[in-house]
N, C-alpha and C positions, 0 to 999 in steps of 0.2 A: 371024544369031541362032542360038544352039545349041539348035535345036528338039528335037533328039534327047535332050538332057539334060532339058529340061522335060517330055518325054513320060514320064519315069520317076517324076514327082512327083504326089502327091495334094494338092490344095488345098481347104481348107474356108473358105468365106466366111460369116461370121455378121453379118447385116445386116437390120434390121427395116423398112427402107424398100425396098419391092419394086422401085421404079424404079432405085435405085442398084445393087441386087443384080443386076438384069437387065442394066443397062448394063455392069457389070464382067464378068459372065459372058459376055455376047455379044462383048465386046471382046477378052478374053484367055483365056476358058475352054478353047477348042479346042487351046491350046498344051500343055495338061497331060494327064496320064494320066486324071485325073478332077478336076472342079471342082464341089464339092458346096455347096449352100446350106442355111443354117439361119436361122430368122426371129427367134430370140432367144437369150439366153445359156444357158438351160436346154437347149434343143434342140441348141445348139452343143456343149455339154458332153457330151451323149449321143452325138453323132456323132463327137466326138473319141475316145471310148472304143470305138465300133463300127467306124469306118473307119480309125482311126489315121492321120490326115493327116500329111504331111511339113511342111506350112506352114499356119498359121491366120491369116486376115485378119478383123478384127472392128471393128465400130462400138463406140463407148463407150456412148452413151445408148440403152438398149434395155429393153423390158419384162421382167418376171420376174427376170432376172439381167443386170446390166450387163456391158459388155465387160471392165472391170478386175476385177470379182469373178470372172467366168468365167476370166480369165487366171490368177488366183491358184490356182483349182482345177485348171486345166490343168497348171500348173507342179508341183502336188502329184502329179498323175498321171504326167507326164513333163516334167521340167525342161528337156529339150533341144529341145522343139518350138518353133520360132521363131514368135512372134506379132507380127503387124503391125497397127497401129491406124489406123483411118480416123476423123478427128476434125474437128469444127467448130472454127473459130478461137476461139469463145467458151469452149471447154473447155480453155483453156491450163493452168489450175490442175490439172485432172485429168491432163493429159499429164505433169506433173511427177511425179505418183503413178505413172503408167504406167512411167516410167523406173525407179522404185524396185522395181517387181515384175518387171522383166526383159523389158519390151517390146523387141523387136528393132529396130523402125522405126515411124515414124508418117507419115501423109500428111494434110494439111489439105484438107478439102472446100471448094470443088470441086477434085478432083484430075484429073490427066491419066492415063487408063488406060495409055498407052504408057510413062509414067514409072514406074508401078507394075510393069509387065511388065519393064522394063529392070532394076529393082531385083531382081525375083524371079529373073531369069536369073543375076544376080551371086550371089544367095543360093544358088540351086540348084547352081551350080558349087562353092561352098564345101561344101555339104552332100553333094554327090556324092563328094567326097574321103573322107568319113566313112561312105559308104554300106555298104561291105563290111567286115564284122568277121571277123578271123581267130580262130577258136575253137581250132583245133589244126592240126597238119600235114595233117590229113585233111578238116577241115570249115570252111566259111565261111558266114556268115549275111549276106544282103542285107537291110538294114533298110528299103529302099524297096519292094522287091518282096515282102518278108516271106517269103523262101524260104531254105531251108538247102541248100547245095551241097556235094558232095564235091570232092576234088582234081581230078577229071576234068570238073568243071562239070556234073555230073548232079544233078538235084534229088532230095533225100532226102524221100520222101513223109511228110508230117506232117499230123495233123488240125489243125483251127483251135485247139483247146485246147492241143495240144502246141506250136504256134507261139506262142501267147500265153504259155505257160510259159517258153519259151526267151527270148522278148523281155523278159519280166519279169526274168529273171536277168541278161540283158545290160545292161538300162538301170539296174539297181541295183548292178552291179559297181563296186567290189570288195566291196561290203557283202553280208552274209548276208541272204537273204530268209526271213522267218519262216514257219513252217508255216501259221500262221493267215492271213498275207498271201496265201500261195499259194492256200489254200482259198477265201478271199474273192474272189480275182481269177478263178480258174478255174471255181468253182461258185457264182457270185454269188447265185443264187436256189434253190440246191439244197443238200441236206445232204451234207456231205463228211466221211466218217470218216477216221481215220488209215490204216485198212486200204485204203480207196479211193485215198488219195494214194500209198501205197506201191506198189500195183498199177500205178497210172498211171506212177510213176517207173520201175518195172521195165520196162514196155513202151517208155517213152521211151528208156531206155538201150539196149534191144535194137535199136531203130531207128537209133540214133546211135552212141554209144560208151559203154563202161562207165566211162570216165574223164572224160567231158565235164563232168559236174556232180559236186559233192562234197557229201556230207551232213555237216553239223556237228551232232553228236549233241545232241538236246534243244533245238536252236535253229532249224535250217532248212537251206537249201541255197544254194550259190553256184556260179557257173560257172567252169570252168578258170581258176583265179586267176593263172596265170603266162602266159596266152596272149593276153589282150586288151590 
C-alpha cells in the first residue's frame, strides 16, 4: 500500500454513531496525516472550513444537518472536495439524491474498513496528481500541505489569512473573486474596509510576486490567469 501518499491527506469523518466513528478511525485513521471526527452535519461543516480536509466521509442520517444537506453546503464552499457516503441499505432513495449532488462514492453499512481504505488509496493517488498547482515559473502551491513554494522548493512564509486568500483565488480560477467575497472569507467576524484589503494585498504581493494576482477594477481579483 502507498502509505506515503496517504500520509499527505487529511480526512474528515462525519458520523453521529460513536461506535462506527471509533471503528473506522481505529481501523484506518493512522494511515493519514490526520483523521478528524465530527458528530453531526453542522460540526462537520465547521470543520470543513477550519481544517480544509482533502476527503470527507459522512453518514446520511444525522441530527441538526443530514449528510446530503451538509454535502450541498460543502460543494458551495469547495466543489472539488470528494465526499464519500456511508449509508444504510434502507436509504436507497436518498442515495439517488446523493449522486445528483456530486457524491464521489458510497458504502452500504455494515461496511468493511479495509474496502474503504482501498478505495481511499485509489482516490488519494488521483488527488495527488492534482496536488501541486503551478502558479508561475517561480511559484507553486501544494493544496494538500497548504504551502507556497518557490522554484527551489523553499517554503514562502505566509500567514493563515494569506494562505486562505491564495486558496480562495485558486479554487475559483478562472473566475474573478469579488471584493465582498474576499472580505467575507478572510474577515468573517471582523469589519474589513477597502483600505484594509488594499493593505493586505500589497503585503501579499511583496511576499510573493507583483504579477501573481490581477486586480479587475471595481470587480475583484483573480490569480495568474494564464498559468494554472
